C-alpha positions in Angstrom: -27.1 24.5 3.0 -25.9 24.5 6.4 -23.5 21.7 6.1 -21.7 24.0 3.5 -20.9 26.4 6.4 -19.8 23.4 8.5 -17.4 22.2 5.8 -16.0 25.8 5.5 -15.2 26.1 9.1 -13.5 22.7 8.9 -11.3 24.2 6.3 -9.6 26.6 8.7 -6.7 25.4 10.4 -6.7 24.1 14.1 -10.6 23.4 13.8 -10.6 19.8 14.3 -14.0 17.6 14.7 -14.1 17.9 18.4 -13.8 21.6 18.4 -16.3 22.0 15.5 -18.9 19.8 17.5 -18.3 21.9 20.4 -19.1 25.2 18.4 -22.3 23.4 17.0 -23.5 22.5 20.5 -23.1 26.2 21.6 -24.4 27.9 18.5 -26.8 25.4 17.0 -25.8 25.5 13.4 -23.0 26.0 10.8 -24.3 29.2 9.8 -24.8 30.7 13.1 -21.0 29.9 13.8 -20.1 31.4 10.5 -22.0 34.6 11.3 -21.2 34.9 14.9 -19.3 37.9 16.0 -15.7 37.8 17.3 -16.8 38.4 20.7 -19.4 35.5 20.5 -16.6 33.1 19.2 -14.1 34.3 21.9 -16.8 33.4 24.7 -17.1 29.9 23.2 -13.9 29.0 24.8 -11.6 28.1 21.7 -7.9 27.9 22.2 -6.3 31.1 20.9 -4.8 29.8 17.8 -8.3 28.0 16.7 -10.0 31.2 17.5 -7.7 33.4 15.3 -7.5 30.8 12.5 -11.4 30.9 12.1 -11.5 34.5 12.2 -8.7 34.9 9.6 -10.3 32.2 7.3 -13.9 34.0 7.6 -12.3 37.2 6.7 -10.1 36.0 3.8 -12.9 33.7 2.4 -16.2 35.4 3.2 -18.3 33.5 0.4 -16.5 30.1 1.0 -19.8 28.2 1.8 -21.5 29.4 -1.2 -18.6 28.7 -3.4 -18.1 25.2 -2.0 -21.8 24.5 -2.7 -21.4 25.7 -6.3 -18.2 23.7 -6.7 -19.7 20.5 -5.4 -22.6 20.6 -7.6 -20.6 21.3 -10.7 -18.2 18.5 -10.1 -20.7 15.9 -8.7 -19.3 16.0 -5.1 -21.7 15.2 -2.2 -21.6 16.5 1.1 -22.8 14.8 4.3 -22.8 16.4 7.8 -23.2 14.7 11.2 -26.8 15.6 11.4 -27.9 14.4 8.0 -30.4 11.5 7.9 -28.2 9.7 5.4 -25.0 9.7 7.7 -24.0 6.2 8.6 -25.3 5.5 12.3 -22.5 3.2 13.0 -19.9 5.9 12.2 -21.5 8.1 15.0 -20.5 5.3 17.5 -16.7 5.9 17.3 -14.9 8.5 19.7 -14.3 11.1 17.1 -16.6 10.5 14.3 -16.2 13.2 11.3 -18.6 16.1 11.3 -18.7 16.1 7.7 -17.3 14.1 4.7 -17.4 14.4 1.0 -18.4 11.8 -1.2 -19.1 10.3 -4.7 -21.6 7.6 -5.4 -24.4 6.6 -3.2 -24.9 6.7 0.4 -26.4 3.5 1.9 -26.1 4.5 5.9 -27.7 1.2 7.1 -25.9 -1.7 5.1 -23.8 -4.1 6.8 -19.8 -3.4 6.0 -16.6 -5.2 6.6 -13.2 -3.7 6.0 -10.1 -5.3 4.3 -6.8 -3.6 4.8 -3.0 -4.7 4.4 0.1 -3.7 3.2 0.9 -1.8 -0.1 3.8 -4.1 -1.2 2.0 -7.2 -1.0 2.8 -10.9 -2.0 1.0 -12.8 -4.5 -0.7 -14.8 -1.6 -1.8 -11.5 -0.1 -3.2 -10.4 -3.5 -5.2 -13.6 -4.0 -6.6 -13.7 -0.5 -7.8 -10.0 -0.5 -9.5 -10.3 -4.0 -11.1 -13.5 -2.8 -12.3 -12.1 0.2 -13.6 -9.0 -1.3 -15.4 -11.0 -3.9 -17.0 -13.6 -1.5 -17.7 -11.1 1.2 -19.4 -8.8 -1.4 -21.4 -11.8 -2.9 -22.8 -12.6 0.6 -24.1 -9.1 0.7 -21.6 -7.4 2.8 -20.2 -4.0 1.5 -16.4 -4.0 1.6 -14.5 -1.0 2.9 -10.9 -0.3 2.3 -8.7 2.6 1.6 -8.0 2.4 -2.1 -4.2 2.4 -1.9 -1.9 0.5 -4.0 -1.7 -3.3 -2.8 -4.0 -5.3 -0.6 -6.6 -2.5 -0.4 -7.0 -2.2 -4.3 -7.2 -6.0 -4.7 -10.0 -6.1 -1.9 -12.0 -3.3 -3.8 -11.5 -5.1 -7.2 -12.7 -8.5 -5.8 -15.8 -6.8 -4.2 -16.4 -5.0 -7.6 -16.9 -8.3 -9.3 -19.9 -9.4 -7.3 -21.1 -6.6 -5.1 -20.6 -3.1 -3.7 -17.5 -1.5 -2.1 -16.6 1.7 -0.3 -13.2 3.4 -0.6 -12.3 5.9 2.4 -9.3 8.1 1.0 -6.7 9.7 2.9 -6.7 12.8 0.5 -9.4 14.9 -0.8 -11.7 13.7 -3.7 -10.4 16.4 -6.0 -6.8 15.7 -5.4 -4.3 14.5 -7.9 -3.9 10.6 -8.1 -2.4 8.2 -10.7 -4.5 7.2 -13.7 -4.8 3.6 -12.5 -6.1 4.8 -9.2 -8.6 7.3 -10.9 -10.1 4.4 -12.8 -10.5 2.2 -9.9 -12.4 5.1 -7.9 -14.5 5.6 -10.8 -15.5 2.2 -10.9 -16.2 2.1 -7.2 -18.4 5.5 -7.3 -20.6 3.8 -10.0 -22.1 1.3 -7.8 -20.6 2.0 -4.3 -19.0 5.1 -2.6 -15.8 7.1 -2.4 -15.6 9.3 0.6 -13.1 11.5 2.4 -13.5 13.9 5.3 -10.6 16.0 3.9 -11.2 19.4 1.9 -11.5 18.4 -1.5 -8.0 19.3 -2.8 -6.1 18.1 0.2 -3.0 16.2 -0.8 -2.1 12.9 0.8 0.4 13.4 3.7 1.8 11.6 6.8 -1.1 13.3 8.9 -3.9 12.0 6.6 -4.0 8.2 7.0 -4.5 7.7 10.6 -7.7 9.7 10.6 -8.8 7.9 7.4 -8.1 4.7 9.2 -10.3 5.3 12.0 -13.2 5.9 9.5 -12.7 2.6 8.0 -12.8 0.9 11.2 -15.8 3.0 12.3 -17.8 2.2 9.1 -17.3 -1.6 9.7 -18.9 -4.4 12.0 -15.4 -6.0 11.7 -12.0 -5.3 9.9 -9.8 -8.2 8.2 -6.0 -7.5 8.2 -4.8 -9.7 5.2 -1.1 -9.0 5.0 0.8 -6.6 7.3 4.5 -6.1 8.4 5.3 -5.3 12.0 5.0 -1.5 11.1 2.2 -1.4 8.7 -0.3 1.1 8.6 -3.1 -1.5 8.5 -2.3 -2.5 12.1 -3.4 1.2 12.9 -6.7 0.4 11.5 -6.8 -2.8 13.7 -6.1 -0.6 16.6 -9.0 1.9 15.9 -11.3 -1.3 15.3 -10.4 -2.7 18.7 -10.8 0.7 20.6 -14.3 1.3 19.1 -15.5 -2.1 19.6 -15.1 -3.9 16.3 -14.0 -7.3 15.7 -10.5 -7.7 14.2 -9.9 -10.8 11.8 -6.5 -11.8 10.6 -5.4 -13.8 7.7 -2.2 -15.8 8.9 1.0 -16.0 7.0 4.2 -17.8 6.8 6.6 -17.3 9.9 9.1 -16.7 7.2 7.4 -13.8 5.4 8.3 -10.2 7.0 5.1 -9.0 5.2 2.9 -11.3 7.4 5.0 -10.5 10.8 2.2 -8.0 11.8 -0.6 -10.4 11.2 0.9 -13.2 12.8 1.6 -11.0 15.9 -2.1 -10.1 16.0 -3.1 -13.5 16.0 -0.6 -14.3 19.0 -2.1 -11.5 20.7 -5.7 -12.8 20.5 -7.1 -11.6 17.1 -9.4 -13.8 15.2 -7.7 -16.1 12.8 -9.9 -16.6 9.8 -9.2 -19.0 6.8 -11.6 -17.6 4.1 -14.9 -15.7 3.9 -17.1 -18.2 5.5 -15.2 -17.8 8.8 -16.3 -14.1 9.0 -19.8 -15.0 7.7 -20.3 -17.6 10.3 -19.0 -15.4 13.0 -21.9 -12.7 12.3 -24.3 -15.7 11.6 -24.7 -14.6 8.0 -25.3 -17.0 5.1 -22.0 -18.4 4.2 -20.8 -18.5 0.6 -20.7 -22.2 -0.9 -17.7 -24.1 0.1 -14.9 -24.7 -2.4 -14.7 -27.9 -4.3 -11.3 -29.3 -5.4 -10.1 -27.3 -8.2 -10.7 -28.9 -11.6 -7.9 -30.1 -13.7 -6.8 -27.4 -15.9 -5.6 -28.6 -19.5 -2.7 -26.5 -20.7 -0.5 -26.5 -23.9 3.0 -28.2 -23.2 4.8 -24.9 -23.3 2.2 -23.2 -21.0 2.6 -26.1 -18.6 6.4 -25.9 -18.6 6.3 -22.1 -17.9 3.8 -22.5 -15.1 6.2 -25.0 -13.3 8.6 -22.1 -13.1 6.1 -19.5 -11.7 6.3 -19.6 -7.9 3.4 -18.9 -5.5 5.3 -16.9 -3.0 7.0 -14.4 -5.1 6.6 -12.4 -8.6 8.7 -13.2 -11.5 9.3 -11.2 -14.8 9.0 -12.1 -18.5 12.8 -11.9 -18.6 13.3 -14.4 -15.8 10.8 -16.9 -17.1 12.8 -16.8 -20.6 16.1 -17.5 -18.7 14.5 -20.6 -16.8 12.8 -22.1 -19.8 14.9 -22.9 -23.0 12.5 -23.9 -25.4 10.1 -20.8 -25.4 10.9 -17.9 -27.5 10.3 -14.3 -26.5 7.6 -13.8 -29.2 5.6 -16.9 -27.7 5.5 -15.9 -24.1 2.9 -13.4 -24.4 0.4 -16.0 -25.8 1.5 -18.3 -23.3 0.8 -15.8 -20.4 -2.7 -15.0 -21.8 -3.5 -18.8 -21.7 -2.5 -19.2 -18.4 -4.3 -16.0 -17.1 -7.6 -17.0 -18.9 -7.5 -20.5 -17.1 -6.9 -18.9 -13.7 -3.4 -20.4 -13.1 -1.7 -17.0 -12.5 -2.1 -13.5 -11.0 -0.6 -10.5 -12.6 0.7 -7.2 -11.1 2.5 -4.6 -13.3 4.0 -6.8 -15.7 5.0 -9.8 -13.1 3.4 -12.9 -12.4 2.9 -15.2 -9.5 1.1 -18.7 -9.3 -2.5 -18.3 -8.1 -3.0 -19.6 -4.8 -5.9 -22.3 -4.3 -5.9 -23.0 -8.2 
């Protein structure tokens, strides 16, 4: 029950992880902090704004710990505190570990993890690489960690779900609103993996929630892979956290002409480890590598499917209407069946009704 007192204290404004850890060292428990007199709290040396915020929150929400425990139990949310046995040991090593976090799924504190991060506005290349890395690293026994954002994060999670386990670290509360597509992905992740957040359950995402989220992604992992990132991508912030906390940074190179790979190529120039596929990561950690790829088998396609595939690029997406403009002898009613054929035979990737040729196929 003590962790619900700690979480209630964390819900007060101005009470960050360092200040809560300081109070725990003085008072010994969350309940002792919650029930301390104003004079005792004042002697703890909190800044005035933090002291007043905690006093006001306790007065306004006297039953917060019990109500939070009840809410979590009714809605299937777990709560883990810094002193719990199932708190990931590797996460305690970072400079500012979260004193508590909420979660759905199963905690596996001692598994080996690797992060995969990148831009939300990905190219087909980034999509294919992220999904393949997620799939092959999870198949080799690593737990893949990412932020469940649209783009590279989501494709890394989906790849990992095909063969193993993945962890989503959110930049919002677990009970905050999200799109139907994201909710479906988080539900799938929670079934066999973990969805977690240090933010109060109903915290909406904002500019101030993603940098703290990034430090947890880096903190949970032995290394972080940056798949596709522009010069100002948030994924680079995750890489910075990784370096500052002694984690390895791996980078997937991209074309020097692609703005969305400018950040990745800069990291490589500055000394980050270039990787070509999952085997490079696994060999770095002396783990069993996934089997080497053989040459792709010849795919037999119908005449019209082969013609459509010729007009689908690798470096960008095209729409149905654009394909129909490029190919004269395919009628609109024929295209859905053709695209299904290309998808089933592994020739294309699809994103929100747009298509690109699959890399490596």
